[in-house]
N, C-alpha and C positions, 0 to 999 in steps of 0.2 A: 712145547707149551701152546695150548690152544688160545688164540687171541680172543679178547672180550669184544663182542660186537659193539660198535660205536654207540648205538641207541641205548644199550644198557649202561654204558659208561656215563653218557649224558644224564640219564635218569638218576643215577647214583649221585652225581654232582648236584643236581637240582634238589634232591632230597636232603643232602648234607647242607646245602645253602639255606634251605627252608628251616631246618632245625636250628641253624646258627642264628637266623633272623628272629625266630620265635624266642630264642634264649635272650637275645639282646633286648627285644621289646619287653619281655617279662622283667628283666633287670631294670630297665628305664621306668616302667610302670611302678615297680616296687619302690624305687627311689622317689618318684613323684608322690606316691602315697605317703611315705614317711615324712617328706617335706610338708605336705598338706596337713598331716596330723600334727606336726610340731607347730605349724603356724596357727592351727585351730586352738591348740592348748595355750599358746602364748596370748592370742587375742582373747580367749575366754577368761584367762586369769586377769587380764588388764581391762576387761570390759567395764564400761561405765554405763549406768542406766539413767534415763532422764528422771528428773525430780519434779514434784508438784511445785506450783508457784508458792511464794512465801505465805500467802493468805488466799486460799482457794475460795473463801467466802466473798472475795472481791473480784473473782475472775468470771467473765461473762460465759465462757464455755461450760463452767460448772453450774453457775446459777441458772442458765437456760435449761440444762438437763434436769436439775433438781426441781425447778418450777413445774416441769411437765409431770414429775412423779409425785410431788407433795403439795403443789400449789402454795408453797411457802418460801420464805427467804431465809438464807443461812446466816447465822450470827456467831457460830463457834464450831470447831471441829477438832477431831483427833485422827491421826493416821498411823497405820502400821504396815510395813513392807512385807510382801510375800512374793516368792518366785513360783509361778504356776506354768507348767509345761515350758520352762525355760524363759518365760516372759515375766517382766516385773509388773506387779499390781500393787496398789495401795488400798488397804481396807480402811474405809472411812466411816467414822461415827460423827455425823453432822447434826447439830441441834438447830432447829429452825422455828420460825414464828415467834410470837411474843410469849414470854414466860407466863405461866398460870400460877395462882396461889402464891404470889411473891411475898406475902407477909410471912409465909413459912419457909421461904428460901427459893422460890421460883422453880416450878416444874416445867421443863421444856419438852417439846416433841423431838424425837430422834429419827434420823434416816440412816440406815446402814447400807453401804454399797461397796463395790469394787471399781477402781479406776484403772483401766489399761493405760499405762504410762506412755506408751508409744502413740496410741490413737486418741487418747483422752476420752474414750468411751466409758460411760458410767453404767454399771450393771447393778441391779437390785441384789442385795444379799441380806443376811440376818445376823443378829448378835449371837455370840456363843454363850449359852448358859453354863453354869458350873456343871461339868459333865458328871460329877459324882452325885448330882441330883437325878441324873438319868439312869445310872447303872445300879441295878439291884440284883446281885447274883449270889444266892446261897450264903455261904459263910462269910463272904466279903461284905455283906450288906451293912454291917455296923461301921465299916471303915469308909464307906464311899460318900460321905457327906463332908469330908474335911477339906476346907478351902486351901489349906497349906499343902495339898497334894499337887497343885498346879505346876510347880517346878519339876515334877517327876515324869512328865510326859512331853512329847514333842507335838506342837500344834501346827497343823498345815492346812492349806486350802487346796483342794484338788478340783479338776474339771472332768466331768463325765457326761457324755451325750449332750454337750453344750450347756450343762448345768454346773454350778459351783456348789461345793459342799465343804464342810469342816471335816478334817480327819485328825484324830488323836492317836498317836503312836506310842505304845508302851513297850518297854524292854526290861523284863524280869522285875517288875514293880511289885513290891510287897507293902501294902498300905499299913500293916500292923507295925512296921518298923519306924514309921514317921507320924502316925496318928494315934488315936486313942482306941481302946478296946473295952467299951463299957460293959459288954455282955460276956467278956472273957471267952470270946470265940477264937477258933483257930486262925492262924494267918493264912494268906493265900498268895498266889503268884499270877500277875497279869502280863500277858504278852499279846502282840499283834496290834491291830488298829480298829478303831471305832469310827464309823462314818456317820456324821450327823447331817441329816438332809433338810431339816427345817427347824424353825424356832419352836414349833409345837412338839419337840422331842421325837420326831420321826427319825429313827436311826437304824443303821445296818451293823449288827454285831457279828456277822458271819465270819469275820476275820479276827475276832477277839477270842482269846483263850484265857479263861480264869480257872485255876486249879487250886484246891485246898492243899496245904502242905502238912 
């Protein structure tokens, strides 16, 4: 039997030890990844977000920013929570300044904005009109003015290129099954999303699919 040179024997041992070490490191990294993932899921499930003060119309941080935007004082507000890119924001409808034409019920000016609940930064935004006043698509036209369609789509706020937009998401929505059909037109099917970019009805319908049935 021809003896194996010592240099080749040592090389084989080094190679074997290297593979063994790599295997152990891979197993450890895999275990750490699984533990980190479980911790993330647990923390995400139990995550609590900050909330606005009980009356933001009395909070200096809000009044200072509102005054710069409207030169007015807040006296009433409504909020709605949205999660945008994993962060909590409150959509704010704040009425400000003194009411006008109060003999007929007082008309007030409104400011619409988004508050980053972590930084308390206030961003200008806009009110969402009834989307069915915007959409006029072929045989669906006679259905798209119904206010009672609002429960049939998901309303979101998204952020693109540092700008905020409304996004309406539809899933196999057939307006004819919940609304009226005054012109006896065929029903249709709405899927995808409609992005509304401004209060002036500037919208992107490239991801919206409306088909007659």
